[in-house]
Backbone bond lengths (Angstrom), bond angles and torsions (degrees), N, CA, C in turn:
res aa  C-N    CA-C-N  psi(-1)  N-CA   C-N-CA  omega(-1)  CA-C   N-CA-C  phi
1 M - - - 1.481 - - 1.542 109.90 -
2 E 1.343 117.93 -42.01 1.462 119.88 -179.64 1.515 111.22 -63.48
3 E 1.380 114.67 -36.02 1.468 118.85 -178.72 1.547 110.25 -63.48
4 L 1.349 115.58 -36.22 1.468 119.06 179.89 1.536 111.02 -67.62
5 K 1.345 116.12 -36.06 1.467 118.84 176.03 1.519 111.04 -62.50
6 E 1.334 116.24 -35.65 1.469 120.36 179.52 1.515 110.90 -64.41
7 L 1.360 116.31 -22.42 1.489 120.37 178.57 1.522 110.64 -84.05
8 G 1.319 117.23 -3.01 1.457 119.52 178.70 1.522 113.75 99.19
9 L 1.336 116.83 6.97 1.476 119.11 176.70 1.490 110.76 -80.25
10 T 1.354 115.93 143.66 1.446 120.01 177.09 1.531 108.67 -75.30
11 K 1.335 115.79 173.28 1.450 121.00 179.98 1.534 110.55 -59.13
12 N 1.347 117.68 -46.56 1.440 121.41 -179.92 1.516 111.49 -66.66
13 E 1.331 117.27 -40.05 1.472 120.14 178.57 1.539 110.19 -62.77
14 S 1.327 115.38 -38.67 1.499 118.79 179.38 1.521 109.97 -67.13
15 K 1.308 117.25 -38.16 1.498 120.51 177.29 1.502 110.78 -61.39
16 V 1.349 116.79 -47.29 1.441 120.94 -178.87 1.516 111.53 -65.74
17 Y 1.331 118.18 -40.17 1.463 121.75 178.75 1.522 109.37 -60.81
18 Q 1.327 116.50 -48.61 1.462 120.28 -179.91 1.522 112.80 -61.20
19 T 1.354 115.75 -37.16 1.463 120.94 179.22 1.523 111.31 -65.47
20 L 1.318 116.91 -45.36 1.463 121.27 178.09 1.515 111.89 -67.51
21 L 1.317 115.64 -30.95 1.464 119.14 176.29 1.524 111.25 -65.26
22 N 1.336 114.43 -38.75 1.476 121.04 -178.76 1.530 112.81 -77.23
23 H 1.344 118.03 -35.41 1.464 121.74 -172.78 1.532 113.61 -108.79
24 H 1.279 116.42 -4.26 1.461 123.76 176.43 1.541 112.54 70.93
25 K 1.345 118.02 -68.63 1.460 120.93 -174.51 1.540 109.50 -133.38
26 L 1.350 114.91 125.35 1.460 119.77 -177.13 1.514 111.26 -142.01
27 G 1.319 115.82 153.12 1.442 120.68 168.44 1.531 110.10 -82.55
28 S 1.298 117.45 174.30 1.457 119.79 -175.62 1.520 111.38 -66.17
29 G 1.336 118.39 -35.84 1.452 120.70 -179.89 1.516 112.59 -64.28
30 D 1.347 115.92 -48.90 1.459 119.76 179.29 1.527 111.46 -67.37
31 T 1.321 116.33 -33.59 1.459 119.04 177.42 1.536 109.65 -62.18
32 S 1.336 115.40 -43.83 1.468 119.21 177.87 1.528 110.59 -63.75
33 K 1.333 116.86 -42.39 1.461 122.52 -177.43 1.520 111.89 -62.76
34 F 1.348 116.58 -49.04 1.469 119.39 -174.92 1.526 113.13 -80.49
35 S 1.323 116.73 -25.04 1.486 119.05 -179.39 1.506 113.98 -87.74
36 G 1.365 116.07 -23.10 1.458 118.84 -177.12 1.489 112.60 85.32
37 V 1.336 117.27 3.97 1.468 120.42 178.84 1.530 106.50 -84.62
38 P 1.353 118.66 127.56 1.476 121.33 -177.81 1.524 111.57 -54.47
39 Y 1.337 116.12 141.50 1.468 121.51 -177.61 1.545 111.37 -58.08
40 S 1.318 114.56 -31.47 1.482 119.11 179.65 1.535 111.85 -65.12
41 R 1.328 116.42 -19.24 1.479 120.76 -178.22 1.513 113.05 -107.90
42 I 1.358 117.07 -11.86 1.461 119.54 -166.36 1.544 112.90 -64.02
43 Y 1.385 117.51 -39.09 1.472 119.23 179.39 1.518 111.15 -66.87
44 E 1.313 116.32 -37.55 1.465 120.17 178.69 1.523 109.95 -60.91
45 V 1.364 115.97 -43.98 1.479 120.20 -179.83 1.531 110.19 -67.41
46 L 1.328 117.45 -46.12 1.464 120.98 -179.19 1.518 111.53 -61.30
47 D 1.347 116.31 -41.67 1.456 120.12 178.32 1.536 110.98 -61.43
48 S 1.323 115.46 -42.13 1.477 119.76 -179.43 1.543 110.01 -62.32
49 L 1.334 115.16 -44.20 1.476 118.78 179.12 1.519 112.16 -66.65
50 E 1.317 116.97 -32.73 1.451 120.76 177.96 1.539 110.57 -67.33
51 Q 1.372 116.00 -42.98 1.442 121.05 179.18 1.540 111.41 -63.20
52 K 1.307 115.83 -32.03 1.472 120.58 177.40 1.512 112.16 -78.15
53 G 1.347 117.55 -7.11 1.425 121.05 179.74 1.525 114.72 81.63
54 I 1.308 116.57 11.00 1.476 122.14 -175.15 1.537 110.85 -88.98
55 V 1.330 116.78 -32.43 1.462 123.19 -178.45 1.539 108.21 -121.68
56 R 1.316 115.38 142.59 1.488 119.35 174.46 1.537 109.84 -126.69
57 I 1.307 115.80 158.44 1.459 122.62 -177.07 1.529 109.23 -98.10
58 I 1.366 114.43 134.97 1.471 121.11 171.85 1.517 107.04 -97.25
59 P 1.345 118.05 115.31 1.473 120.82 -175.82 1.518 112.29 -77.07
60 E 1.324 117.85 70.05 1.459 121.85 176.17 1.544 108.26 -94.05
61 K 1.327 115.81 -176.65 1.486 119.11 179.69 1.526 109.87 -56.86
62 T 1.360 114.52 -45.77 1.459 119.73 170.88 1.531 107.26 -107.42
63 K 1.280 115.85 121.24 1.474 120.90 -174.23 1.535 110.80 -53.18
64 K 1.332 115.71 129.72 1.457 121.18 176.29 1.531 110.37 -118.10
65 F 1.313 113.15 163.24 1.483 119.24 -177.92 1.521 110.91 -128.34
66 V 1.327 117.32 135.30 1.460 122.25 177.01 1.545 108.42 -134.15
67 L 1.305 115.17 165.23 1.466 119.79 176.69 1.513 110.54 -78.49
68 S 1.299 116.59 145.87 1.473 122.86 175.03 1.529 108.75 -77.33
69 N 1.303 115.45 175.77 1.476 121.75 175.56 1.520 108.83 -56.29
70 P 1.375 117.18 133.09 1.456 121.31 179.85 1.519 114.23 -57.66
71 E 1.365 116.12 -15.64 1.449 118.35 178.40 1.510 112.21 -58.94
72 Q 1.354 115.41 -27.07 1.445 119.65 178.89 1.514 111.38 -62.28
73 L 1.354 116.34 -37.00 1.465 120.39 176.15 1.511 110.78 -63.84
74 L 1.347 116.21 -38.26 1.475 119.56 178.12 1.513 110.91 -63.12
75 E 1.328 115.86 -37.61 1.478 119.14 177.05 1.522 110.57 -61.71
76 I 1.357 115.92 -40.84 1.483 119.19 178.35 1.530 109.05 -61.84
77 V 1.360 115.11 -45.70 1.476 119.36 179.57 1.512 110.49 -58.26
78 N 1.365 116.55 -46.58 1.464 120.45 -178.51 1.523 112.18 -61.50
79 K 1.335 116.44 -40.08 1.461 119.93 177.18 1.516 111.47 -63.04
80 K 1.345 114.36 -41.27 1.470 117.06 178.82 1.517 111.22 -65.20
81 E 1.330 116.33 -38.93 1.476 119.11 179.01 1.534 110.02 -65.47
82 E 1.334 116.83 -39.06 1.472 119.28 176.71 1.518 111.39 -62.57
83 N 1.333 117.18 -43.38 1.448 120.64 177.36 1.510 111.75 -62.30
84 L 1.332 115.44 -42.53 1.483 119.01 179.23 1.516 111.22 -63.68
85 Q 1.350 117.26 -37.54 1.448 119.68 178.59 1.513 111.56 -65.75
86 R 1.351 115.83 -37.60 1.458 119.30 177.18 1.555 110.24 -64.06
87 V 1.341 114.70 -38.61 1.470 119.42 178.87 1.535 108.89 -64.94
88 K 1.327 117.06 -44.10 1.474 121.79 179.58 1.516 110.47 -59.19
89 N 1.339 115.77 -44.97 1.458 119.66 179.89 1.522 111.99 -62.82
90 K 1.342 115.38 -38.78 1.456 119.90 178.81 1.512 110.17 -65.38
91 I 1.334 116.85 -40.52 1.457 121.44 179.13 1.512 110.09 -62.19
92 K 1.341 117.37 -40.21 1.464 121.60 178.71 1.534 110.52 -61.74
93 E 1.337 115.37 -41.86 1.480 119.89 177.55 1.526 110.85 -62.42
94 I 1.363 115.57 -42.37 1.461 119.53 179.75 1.502 110.30 -63.97
95 K 1.368 116.56 -40.69 1.452 119.77 -178.81 1.535 111.36 -62.59
96 K 1.353 115.42 -38.26 1.484 118.70 177.80 1.527 111.09 -61.92
97 V 1.326 115.05 -46.00 1.483 119.65 179.33 1.519 110.08 -63.76
98 Y 1.339 116.12 -45.64 1.457 121.21 179.77 1.524 110.77 -59.09
99 G 1.366 114.59 -46.30 1.469 118.63 -178.20 1.486 112.63 -63.96
100 S 1.353 116.92 -38.91 1.465 120.31 -178.63 1.514 110.83 -67.69
101 K 1.361 117.14 -29.35 1.443 119.37 -179.04 1.515 113.69 -86.55
102 E 1.353 115.68 -34.89 1.454 120.22 -173.38 1.523 114.59 -89.80
103 E 1.343 117.85 -31.77 1.442 119.85 -177.15 1.519 110.71 -78.47
104 N 1.329 115.24 128.59 1.446 119.95 175.23 1.522 108.89 -86.75
105 P 1.337 119.73 119.64 1.423 121.03 -175.67 1.540 113.64 -73.30
106 V 1.335 117.57 -6.88 1.459 121.08 -176.63 1.533 110.39 -121.30
107 S 1.330 114.77 124.79 1.485 121.76 172.11 1.518 106.91 -106.89
108 I 1.318 116.62 141.21 1.454 119.57 -179.46 1.539 109.10 -140.23
109 G 1.328 114.70 139.98 1.477 118.92 179.72 1.517 111.00 -147.92
110 Y 1.322 114.96 164.44 1.467 120.31 -177.41 1.521 110.13 -126.79
111 G 1.309 115.62 136.13 1.465 120.16 177.19 1.546 111.90 93.95
112 K 1.319 114.20 171.91 1.469 120.55 -176.45 1.518 112.11 -66.40
113 K 1.322 116.63 -39.44 1.450 121.05 -178.94 1.539 110.57 -60.84
114 A 1.338 116.19 -42.38 1.464 120.22 179.67 1.536 110.61 -68.02
115 F 1.366 115.72 -34.44 1.437 119.81 177.65 1.528 111.38 -56.98
116 H 1.359 114.97 -51.43 1.446 119.66 -177.33 1.531 111.13 -65.12
117 K 1.343 116.69 -36.43 1.477 120.12 178.64 1.517 110.41 -63.50
118 I 1.334 117.17 -45.44 1.451 121.37 -179.49 1.503 111.69 -68.37
119 A 1.349 115.33 -38.21 1.464 119.40 178.56 1.516 110.75 -61.21
120 G 1.332 116.40 -31.06 1.463 121.32 179.17 1.533 111.71 -70.08
121 E 1.330 117.51 -16.61 1.465 120.74 -179.06 1.563 110.96 -88.82
122 L 1.319 116.06 -5.71 1.465 119.44 178.26 1.546 110.91 -71.24
123 K 1.298 116.99 132.79 1.463 121.49 175.95 1.510 108.39 -83.37
124 D 1.343 115.96 144.40 1.450 119.31 177.45 1.511 111.05 -64.39
125 S 1.345 116.18 135.83 1.428 120.05 174.90 1.509 110.58 -68.77
126 K 1.321 117.60 146.20 1.451 121.16 179.43 1.509 111.79 -89.82
127 K 1.337 116.85 -36.83 1.465 119.59 -176.44 1.564 113.78 -128.93
128 T 1.338 116.70 -42.50 1.453 119.07 -174.67 1.529 111.29 -133.29
129 S 1.318 115.81 147.80 1.431 122.10 175.28 1.539 109.78 -144.49
130 Y 1.337 115.82 128.26 1.441 120.42 -176.29 1.533 109.17 -120.89
131 A 1.350 115.72 144.45 1.454 119.38 -177.69 1.524 112.31 -143.96
132 I 1.315 113.85 144.80 1.472 121.56 166.24 1.503 106.15 -109.93
133 K 1.316 117.55 116.70 1.477 122.43 -171.42 1.511 110.67 -102.13
134 W 1.348 114.12 148.55 1.423 121.57 176.52 1.512 112.03 -98.70
135 L 1.325 118.22 -60.46 1.447 123.10 -179.03 1.530 113.91 -105.63
136 S 1.327 117.33 -15.87 1.472 121.96 -174.82 1.537 110.59 55.60
137 D 1.326 116.66 47.84 1.448 121.36 -179.39 1.521 111.76 -51.22
138 L 1.327 116.07 142.17 1.466 120.47 177.66 1.524 109.83 -92.36
139 D 1.301 114.95 60.37 1.476 120.27 -179.77 1.533 108.01 -78.69
140 P 1.349 117.66 121.41 1.474 121.46 -176.38 1.539 111.73 -57.76
141 Q 1.342 117.31 -31.47 1.456 119.99 -179.86 1.505 110.42 -68.95
142 F 1.353 117.74 -41.14 1.455 121.29 178.48 1.534 110.72 -67.05
143 I 1.329 114.82 -44.22 1.467 119.42 -179.70 1.526 110.70 -61.87
144 G 1.316 116.69 -45.01 1.458 120.23 179.83 1.497 112.43 -62.81
145 S 1.355 117.82 -36.45 1.447 122.87 179.46 1.528 110.78 -65.64
146 V 1.332 116.47 -41.40 1.471 121.47 178.34 1.521 110.82 -68.18
147 E 1.320 117.03 -41.77 1.469 119.83 178.97 1.508 110.97 -60.52
148 R 1.344 117.78 -44.40 1.459 120.49 178.57 1.522 110.39 -63.85
149 G 1.309 115.22 -42.03 1.465 119.93 -178.59 1.532 112.14 -62.13
150 L 1.337 116.51 -40.81 1.456 120.30 179.27 1.527 111.08 -65.38
151 K 1.334 116.22 -36.85 1.470 118.82 175.88 1.533 111.96 -64.34
152 E 1.321 115.10 -30.31 1.464 120.09 179.91 1.542 112.88 -83.19
153 G 1.330 115.57 -2.68 1.459 119.77 177.88 1.540 113.97 94.83
154 K 1.324 117.98 9.09 1.454 118.87 179.52 1.530 110.14 -74.74
155 K 1.316 115.23 153.10 1.493 121.16 -179.71 1.502 110.55 -109.84
156 Y 1.321 116.11 129.51 1.474 122.51 -179.75 1.530 108.42 -119.49
157 K 1.325 113.50 138.40 1.467 120.32 172.78 1.550 106.42 -136.48
158 A 1.337 114.71 145.18 1.474 118.81 -179.88 1.495 111.80 -143.22
159 L 1.314 115.02 143.60 1.477 122.89 170.04 1.521 106.52 -107.29
160 V 1.325 117.73 123.59 1.490 119.13 -169.37 1.525 109.74 -128.26
161 R 1.313 113.96 148.33 1.471 120.89 169.34 1.515 108.37 -74.14
162 Y 1.338 117.66 123.97 1.460 121.52 -175.80 1.534 109.93 -122.38
163 D 1.301 115.07 90.81 1.475 120.39 179.88 1.506 108.55 -141.37
164 E 1.302 116.09 -169.86 1.479 121.04 -176.49 1.525 112.32 -58.84
165 E 1.332 116.66 -35.04 1.472 120.75 -178.46 1.525 112.42 -71.96
166 T 1.338 116.55 -32.96 1.459 118.83 -171.11 1.535 114.30 -112.31
167 K 1.360 117.11 -10.27 1.451 122.34 -172.66 1.528 113.24 -51.36
168 E 1.341 115.62 -46.83 1.480 119.92 -176.58 1.515 110.39 -62.50
169 N 1.327 116.66 -45.84 1.460 120.96 -179.20 1.539 110.87 -63.65
170 V 1.345 115.26 -45.49 1.451 118.81 -178.85 1.518 111.10 -60.32
171 D 1.342 118.45 -43.41 1.434 122.25 -179.19 1.520 111.50 -59.98
172 E 1.336 116.57 -37.87 1.449 120.37 177.13 1.529 111.04 -68.65
173 W 1.340 115.89 -40.15 1.450 119.18 178.12 1.508 112.66 -64.34
174 L 1.340 116.65 -33.94 1.472 120.31 -179.52 1.539 112.29 -61.28
175 K 1.340 116.06 -25.71 1.461 119.52 177.27 1.545 111.57 -69.73
176 V 1.323 115.27 -23.67 1.482 121.48 179.93 1.503 110.90 -97.63
177 Q 1.339 114.58 -46.09 1.461 121.46 -173.10 1.518 109.50 -129.87
178 P 1.340 118.12 96.44 1.469 121.45 -174.13 1.535 113.63 -68.56
179 N 1.312 119.44 -31.70 1.467 121.32 -171.44 1.539 112.53 -76.66
180 Q 1.355 114.70 69.64 1.449 120.29 178.40 1.540 108.83 -130.72
181 K 1.342 114.65 139.33 1.449 119.83 -179.02 1.514 110.19 -130.86
182 K 1.307 116.55 160.70 1.470 122.36 -178.98 1.522 111.52 -71.01
183 F 1.328 113.10 145.66 1.473 118.46 -179.77 1.543 108.61 -152.33
184 A 1.328 115.12 124.78 1.451 119.47 177.59 1.544 109.36 -69.57
185 N 1.291 117.10 122.98 1.467 121.05 -171.27 1.507 110.48 -139.66
186 K 1.313 117.64 125.39 1.457 121.24 -178.96 1.513 113.66 -106.47
187 G 1.338 116.74 12.42 1.453 117.34 174.14 1.520 118.12 140.06
188 V 1.341 115.91 40.60 1.476 118.72 179.71 1.523 108.98 -138.03
189 A 1.324 116.12 138.67 1.439 122.60 172.47 1.532 108.13 -122.78
190 I 1.360 115.99 132.62 1.481 119.40 -174.01 1.535 108.95 -135.19
191 G 1.304 116.47 138.02 1.439 121.36 172.16 1.526 108.86 -124.91
192 I 1.336 116.63 134.07 1.466 121.43 -177.82 1.527 108.34 -124.43
193 T 1.314 118.23 117.97 1.448 121.13 178.30 1.530 111.00 -100.60
194 D 1.309 116.51 167.14 1.457 120.01 176.44 1.536 111.37 -90.35
195 Q 1.318 116.07 15.78 1.450 123.46 177.43 1.543 112.29 -105.86
196 G 1.369 114.50 18.36 1.464 119.26 176.27 1.530 113.92 76.64
197 Q 1.320 115.79 28.23 1.488 119.94 -178.24 1.526 109.66 -123.93
198 V 1.315 116.56 144.29 1.456 123.11 173.11 1.507 107.98 -133.21
199 M 1.345 115.06 124.43 1.456 120.51 176.60 1.517 109.00 -107.08
200 I 1.323 116.29 128.72 1.466 121.49 -175.55 1.519 109.03 -123.80
201 G 1.326 116.99 126.14 1.447 122.68 174.83 1.515 110.04 -108.71
202 L 1.328 117.87 120.76 1.459 121.85 177.58 1.554 105.47 -98.23
203 I 1.319 114.85 102.58 1.467 120.74 -167.84 1.534 111.32 -62.29
204 K 1.311 120.39 -48.34 1.460 122.06 -173.66 1.501 112.71 -65.09
205 S 1.325 117.88 -34.40 1.481 120.54 -179.99 1.530 112.25 -96.35
206 N 1.369 116.28 2.54 1.452 121.31 178.75 1.525 113.20 51.96
207 T 1.360 113.50 43.08 1.468 122.00 -175.29 1.516 109.40 -117.76
208 T 1.336 115.77 140.17 1.444 121.52 179.00 1.541 109.56 -124.33
209 L 1.319 116.10 136.19 1.442 121.88 177.43 1.526 110.29 -124.79
210 L 1.313 116.04 143.69 1.458 121.33 172.64 1.535 107.30 -124.86
211 I 1.347 115.65 119.20 1.464 119.45 -175.90 1.551 107.42 -111.03
212 N 1.306 115.90 116.72 1.471 122.30 177.76 1.532 108.57 -98.64
213 D 1.307 115.25 85.66 1.449 120.02 -178.79 1.527 108.74 -156.09
214 K 1.345 115.42 110.16 1.477 118.77 -174.60 1.508 114.53 -61.98
215 P 1.336 120.70 -44.29 1.464 119.74 177.82 1.522 112.05 -56.44
216 F 1.332 116.38 -41.58 1.475 119.31 178.25 1.523 109.63 -65.94
217 A 1.319 117.21 -44.51 1.470 120.76 -179.98 1.519 111.14 -61.21
218 D 1.334 118.05 -38.22 1.468 121.23 178.30 1.528 111.48 -63.45
219 I 1.331 116.96 -41.94 1.462 120.59 177.86 1.511 110.26 -64.22
220 M 1.313 117.07 -46.28 1.456 121.55 -180.00 1.548 110.56 -60.02
221 K 1.317 115.86 -39.02 1.457 120.66 178.75 1.549 110.48 -63.23
222 R 1.334 116.77 -45.89 1.457 119.99 179.41 1.532 110.93 -63.27
223 M 1.309 117.95 -42.89 1.453 121.37 178.49 1.521 111.66 -64.06
224 F 1.357 116.04 -40.38 1.445 119.60 177.57 1.538 111.78 -61.31
225 L 1.357 115.44 -49.18 1.452 118.52 -176.29 1.522 112.79 -63.65
226 E 1.348 116.16 -35.40 1.458 119.58 177.64 1.542 110.51 -66.08
227 T 1.309 116.62 -42.85 1.457 121.89 177.64 1.529 110.31 -65.66
228 Y 1.321 116.48 -43.08 1.458 120.81 179.35 1.514 111.77 -60.39
229 K 1.338 116.43 -41.55 1.459 121.09 -178.05 1.534 111.67 -62.02
230 N 1.324 116.48 -34.56 1.463 121.33 -177.50 1.524 114.98 -96.90
231 S 1.351 116.81 7.94 1.451 121.21 -178.15 1.516 111.50 -92.41
232 E 1.322 115.74 161.34 1.490 122.17 -176.13 1.529 110.46 -84.62
233 K 1.317 114.10 136.31 1.473 119.84 175.72 1.524 109.96 -71.37
234 I 1.330 114.59 151.44 1.479 118.77 177.93 1.527 107.86 -90.60
235 K 1.303 115.28 122.95 1.476 120.07 -177.17 1.530 111.28 -101.86
């Protein structure tokens, strides 16, 4: 009975359907009697089921009613599934609009704690990762991540500050990641992933930004590669 309601049949329609299923062929009086649907309502219910293609009339001396081919129920199910799919697609469209309006593409934080929090929001690059480094810290976690990435075939390039303060760190990094070139830098660290993200560290103000915007990331990538191509190799 509950399954019939799921198909859009009313309570009385479900009762009549079940009655005809059990008794095969009935007149209106017996249909009312066995289904419990008042006789004053039985023709209304039978007409509704006939219009839906679920019940058909047998033109005997006294009009009888029987169920139509069950395929008609499958058609109802298919139509409901089509309608549900249209609803799902509409919800997906709404979610896209909602997401574009509600999600802030820029995260910003201050201090070392905020830096590590924002760094944790970076998605792993699948193929390429580019960086402009400030100190070239020998953080074991960063080194391990690059080593694993290189084994997986990822490509890394970096523009680094190479002076008395950073020389020792850079030389150690070159043993892990050779593709590093000199870059004059007065206080910025940048990471560019191939997942449409750019992380920017403003050293003097101790501020970190994460920008989730693919068009911006693509521009930054092109600017980085052009600068990298024209930069001096570290000897």
